[in-house]
Structures are given as structure tokens and as C-alpha cells.
N, C-alpha and C positions, 0 to 999 in steps of 0.2 A: 736761296734767300736767307738773310739773317733774321732769326726769330729770337725775341727776348721776352722775358716774363717779369712782371712787377711783383710776383709772389712766388714762393717756392713751388717747384714741380717735382713729381715723383722721380726718384733717382734714375730709373730706366730711361727717362727722357732727357737727361741732362747733357747727353752728347749731341742732341739736336737743338735744344732750347737753353739759352743762357739766362741765368737769374742773377741780377745785380741789385735787387731792391730798388730803392729810389736813387741810388748813386750810379746812374747809368753812364758808362763811358762810350764814346764813339757813337752817339745817338744818330748821327747823320746817316749811318749805314743800316739802321734798323728798317726792315721791310714788313715784318709781321710782329704785332704786339699782343701779348696775353696780359689781361688785367681784370680787376674787378671794376665795375662802372664808376665807383667813387674815386678811383685812382686816375681816371682819364680827365685831363684838363687841357685848355688851350696852350698854356705855357709848355707843357710836355710835348704836345703835338707839333708846335712850331719848330721844335728842335729835331724833328724827324721828317725831313723833306722827302725821303725815299719810301716813306710808309705807304703800303698798299692795302693792308688789312688789319683789322682789330678783332681778336677773339676774346669774348668775355668768359670768365669762369662761372658767372651766374646765368641763370635762365632768363631772368628779367633784365631789361636794358633801359628802363625808364629813368634811371638816375644819371644817364649819360647826357651831357650837354651836346646835342647833335649839331648845334649851330657852330661848334668849334671844330667839327670834323670836316676836312676838305672833301670836296665832291668826289675826288678820285679814290678816296679811301673807303673800302667796303667793310661792313661791320657784320660779325657773326655772333649769335648768342649761343648759349649752352643749353638751349631748350631740350627738354627730355632727359637731361643728365640726372635730375633728382626725381624722376617720375615715380619710382617705386616707393622710396621713403615718404614722399609727400602724399601719395595716394594712401599709404598705410595710416599716416597722420589724419588724413581726411576722414577715413572710415573709423578711426579711433574716436574722433570727436563726434561723429554721427551716432555711433553706438552708445557712447556715454550719454549723449543728449537723449536718445530714444529710451534708454533704460534707467535714466536717473542715477548714473554711476558717479561716485565721489561726491555725494551730497548727503547730509544728515536729514534733509527734509524728504518725507515720503511723497513720491511723485507718481502720477500715472505713467505706466510704461507703454511705449508705442511698438507695434510690430514692425520688424524690418523685412523679413523674408516675403517675397512676392509682391512688393510694393512698387510704385512707379518712381523712377529716378530721372531727374533732369540734370544734365551736366552742361555748364556754360564754359565753352572753350574745349576744343577736342585735340589738343596737342598731346604730348607725351603723358602729362599728369592726368588730364581728363580721360584719355584713352585707358589708362591703367585703372582709374576709379571705375570706369565702365566695365572693364574686364572682371574686376572683383565683384561688382554689383550683379552681373549676370551669372558668373560661376559660383560665387559664394552665397548669394541671397536670392537667386532665381528672380531677379528684378527685370522689369521692362524698362529699357533705357532709351531716353531721347537725348540727343546732343544738339546744341546750338553753337555754331561756330562758322568762321569764315572758310576754314578748311578742316579736313579730318585726316589725322595721321593714320589711324587704324579704324576705318569706317565699319569694318566687320564687327567691332565691339559694341556697336549701337544698333538698336532696333529701328529707330527713326532718326533722321538727320534733317535739320533746317538751318537757315541762316539766323543770326542773332536778332533780326527784325521780328522773329516769331516769339520773342520773349514774353510780351504781354499776353499772348494767347496760350503759351505752354506753362507758365509758372503756376497758374492756378489748378493745373491738372496733376501736379506731382507731389508725392509725399516727402521725398528727399531731394534737395537741390544743392548741387555742389558748384561753387564759383571757383574756376581755375583760370580766370581771364588775366591776361597781361594788362598793364596800365598804359593806355595810349588815348588818343583823342576820341576814338570810338567807344571806349569802355569806361572812361572816367565818370563816376556817378551814375552808371547805367542802372544800378539797383537803388532807385529812389522811392519815395513814399508812394507815388502813383503806381509803381510796379509792385512794390512789396505789399500793398493793401490787397492784392489779389491772391496772396498766398492761401493755399488750401488749409482747411481746418487741420490742426495738429501737424503742420508741416515742420520739417527740420531743415534748416539752411546752414551750410558750412562754407566758409571762405578759406581757401588756401592759395588764392591768386594774389591780389594786391588789395590792401585795405581800402584804397581810394576808389575802387570799383563800386563800393557800397557807400551811400551817404550815412555817415555816423549818426547824425541826429535823427535821421529817418528810420534806421533800424531800431534805435532806442525807442522811438515813439511807437513803432509797431509792437515791440516786445512788452511795452507798458500797457498798450491797449488790448493786446491779445495774449493772454497768458498761455494759451495752447500752442503758440508758435515758439520754437526753440532755435537758438542761433549759437554757433560755435565758430571760432576763428583761430588761425595760426598766424595771421598777418594783421597788423594794426596800422593806424593812420599816422602819417608823418607830418612833422612840423620842421620847417627849415632843413629838409632833407634827412631828418632823424626820426626813426620809428619810435613812437611814444606808446608804451604799453599801459599807461594809466588812462582809464576811460570810465565814464559813469556806468557803462554796461556791467562792470563787476558787481554793482549793487543788486542786479536782477537775478532771480532764481532760474530764469529760463535762458541764461547765457553761461557759456564756459569758454575758456581760451587757453591756448598754449603760446609761449613767448617766442614765436617764429623758430621753432625747433624741428620743423618737419624736413628741412633741407640741409643746407651747408652747415648750419650752426647746431644741428642735432647730434651728429656723431662723426668721428674721424673717418670711419669707413665710407660713409656717404660722400664726405668732402673729397677724400682721396680718389674715389671712383669718378667723381665729377671732373676733377682735375685731369685725370687720364683721358676722359672723353674730349675735354677742351684741347689738350695737347695734340691728340690724334687729328682733330679737325684743323688745327692751326698748321700742322705738318702737311696735311692733305692740300690745304690752300697754297702753301709754299711750293709744293711740288707740281700741283695741277692747275693752280689759279681757280679752283672750284672747291666748295665745301658746303656742308649742311648748315641750315638755319640762318641764311642770310636775312638780315633785318631790312625791312622797308623803312628807310629813314624818313620818308614823307609822313609816316604815321605819327612820328614824334616831333618833327620840325613844326608841324601845324599847331602844336600846343604852345609854341613860344610866343 
């Protein structure tokens, strides 16, 4: 199969994958496409009648217009490719919040070791956060997810429907959820109001899984609750880092630097994983992380 990429790929893969940027020649013969979600559009796909699979460089695929993708074309995400750096970012935010790091205001510090941890989403990132929680902080870890990549990293596992029951039992809550029709706005005021006293909430999934106005309201009403995020809310497809949350002492944020935009090593490693998965699909018509398109089409 002919594999083409809309972004540069590591040199060792260039004998298998052709990069031509946006100026793609002979598009009619392309069968596997590597791209970032924002690069995929109906005009591009209409010129690829032989296309069988799309592999994204990103873990998240919510920016893809799935209505433009033919039924025969399978989509594969890069889920798990950024697990370690994003998990480190999540714990960096959690530790800073718990210990009042990088603030000139004297704050009460919260204990981290031996506390209860709740993780929403148990893919690669959630599983890595769980591993660090148990080995690094002797935490008791509960996971809420549709599926579990490494179930051994969790002490208890439940479906997401248990959220309202579990959120009030945990000291540290990590949101690693993808954005789809099941998760959009899942952390709303009615759920957040059950947060335990002195709870720390961290989001490294997607901004829109939390209702921005609702988390702001909670942080204003409850100064003991602390929230940190590496992902922000988008307008017209663009992530906007300006938010009224910056006004609050119990909020901290990093500008989406946990994954691909954080450092070159993480980006290069993720591209290698995407390339390997695309080549596997080309050779075997099977690959990891196939996307359930119906999860996203129902949003349209």
C-alpha cells in the first residue's frame, strides 16, 4: 500500500512513508494517510479514492470531521503515544496544587502519599498516572472507564456511570478522558459539587469534558478545592488559553505542553509510534487504536 504523510516523519521511516506536505502528487493512489486531525478535510479525502486507513499523529481525534470520512475508511488514533510525558505533567500539576508551589501566597499544603486517587479514562495516560500513584505515592487507585489498557495498575475499576458515586470519595481526581458524545461536559456542577473536602482535580484530557463556568463556580464557592489543567476550552476549533480561572488562587494551568507541544523528544517518539501503526495496517490490514466513528458522528 502507498503510505503518505502530511507532516514530516523520522528519517528511518522515509523509505516506507512519503512526505509531500500539502502539495501531494498522485493522490489517487494513496491508501494510508498519516496526518494531524486539523489537516483532514473533505476536499483532501475526495481526491483519495483508494484510501483505506487514516492514522493520526495525535491521541485525540475529536477535531476530525467524521462526516467527511467514507464508511470504508478506517481511522486509527495515536492513543498512548504521549502517555509518559502527559502523566508526568498531570502529577506535576497535582503536586504543585497540593503543596502550593509557584505562588507567593502562603497556602495550606495537602498530603499526597497514601491518599485515594480517582482516574477518569484508563487508556495509556490514565494507566501511567495510576502506575505512578501506586508506586510513587502508595495511593489507592480507582479507575472509571469503558475499557482498561492496564487493569493491574488499578485497585478498583468501574464504568464511567459510577462517577457520581466515586468522585466524592477521592482526594486526587485526574481527568484523562477523550472528547466524544459520552464525555462532553461530564464534569458539570451537579457532579463537581460532590468533590471531597480539599480535593485536587487535574485535567489532561480535553477541556470540554469539564464545564468551564461550573468549575469556576466550584472554585469560587469552595476555596479548599484546587484545580489544574494542561488543556483549555476551544472556540471555533482553536484552544483559547485565556480564562477567568487565572484570577483564582486555587487554580493553576500549563499551556497544553504535556504532549506533542512540550518537547521535541516526545513529539518524535509519538511520530515513530504512529508510523509503526500505519505500516502495520498497510501490511496486515490490522492496527492498534481503531476509532469507533459512531462515538463522534453522533455529535454532529
